[in-house]
C-alpha positions as CSV (number, residue, x, y, z in Angstrom):
1,M,260.5,98.1,304.7
2,D,261.1,97.7,301.0
3,L,262.2,101.4,300.4
4,V,265.4,100.6,302.3
5,T,266.6,98.8,299.1
6,L,266.3,102.0,297.0
7,A,269.3,103.4,298.9
8,G,271.5,101.2,296.6
9,V,269.8,102.6,293.4
10,I,269.8,106.3,294.4
11,P,273.5,107.6,295.0
12,G,273.8,109.4,298.3
13,A,270.2,109.3,299.1
14,K,270.2,109.3,302.9
15,P,267.0,111.3,303.9
16,T,267.3,113.4,307.0
17,P,264.4,112.9,309.4
18,I,262.4,116.0,309.6
19,P,261.2,117.1,313.2
20,G,257.5,116.2,313.7
21,M,257.4,114.2,310.4
22,D,259.2,111.0,311.5
23,G,258.5,107.6,309.9
24,T,257.3,106.5,306.5
25,V,256.2,109.9,305.3
26,S,259.5,111.4,306.0
27,Q,261.3,108.5,304.1
28,L,258.9,108.6,301.2
29,L,259.4,112.4,300.9
30,G,263.1,112.1,300.9
31,Y,263.4,109.4,298.4
32,G,260.7,111.2,296.2
33,L,262.8,114.4,296.1
34,W,266.0,112.3,295.1
35,L,263.8,110.6,292.4
36,L,262.7,114.0,291.2
37,V,266.3,115.1,290.8
38,L,267.2,111.9,288.8
39,A,264.1,112.4,286.6
40,G,265.3,115.9,285.9
41,V,268.7,114.6,284.9
42,A,267.1,112.0,282.6
43,G,264.9,114.8,281.1
44,A,267.9,117.0,280.5
45,G,269.8,114.2,279.1
46,F,267.0,113.3,276.7
47,G,266.7,116.8,275.6
48,V,270.5,116.8,274.7
49,Y,269.9,113.6,272.8
50,K,267.0,115.0,270.8
51,L,269.1,118.1,270.0
52,A,271.9,115.9,268.7
53,V,269.6,113.9,266.4
54,A,267.2,116.7,265.4
55,D,266.6,117.8,261.9
56,K,268.6,120.9,261.5
57,S,266.8,122.2,258.5
58,R,264.6,125.3,258.7
59,H,261.5,123.2,259.0
60,G,262.7,120.9,261.7
61,G,260.8,122.4,264.7
62,G,263.8,122.8,266.9
63,A,262.0,124.0,270.1
64,E,261.2,120.4,271.5
65,P,264.8,119.6,272.7
66,F,265.0,122.8,274.6
67,K,261.7,122.1,276.3
68,W,263.0,118.8,277.5
69,M,266.2,120.3,278.7
70,G,264.4,123.2,280.4
71,G,262.0,120.9,282.1
72,G,264.8,118.7,283.2
73,V,266.9,121.6,284.6
74,A,263.7,123.0,286.4
75,A,263.1,119.6,288.1
76,I,266.8,119.4,289.1
77,L,266.5,123.0,290.7
78,L,263.3,122.2,292.3
79,G,264.3,118.9,293.8
80,G,267.8,120.2,294.9
81,S,266.4,123.3,296.5
82,L,263.7,121.3,298.4
83,I,266.4,118.9,299.6
84,T,268.5,121.8,300.8
85,I,265.5,123.5,302.6
86,L,264.4,120.3,304.3
87,N,267.9,119.4,305.4
88,G,268.3,122.9,306.8
89,I,265.1,122.6,308.7
90,A,266.2,119.2,310.0
91,G,269.5,120.6,311.1
92,G,271.4,118.1,308.9
């Protein structure tokens, strides 16, 4: 299976098998949640970058970096909580 090679890219990504959901679906769900967390980190980082290079004048429209950071943090919290819940269900 080609998804096994993703374990080298995603740090600490070892999906716990979920009872009654063994096989490919369980692996895809596990890796998908880790990718969601990584995408959240990237979004929050991009928001910090946009805040650093934003026009600081009164007409700069400074809400966009905070939207990126908020979306990134929300994705991290969503992915992390789902990983925790699924690991608790699986007994990992």
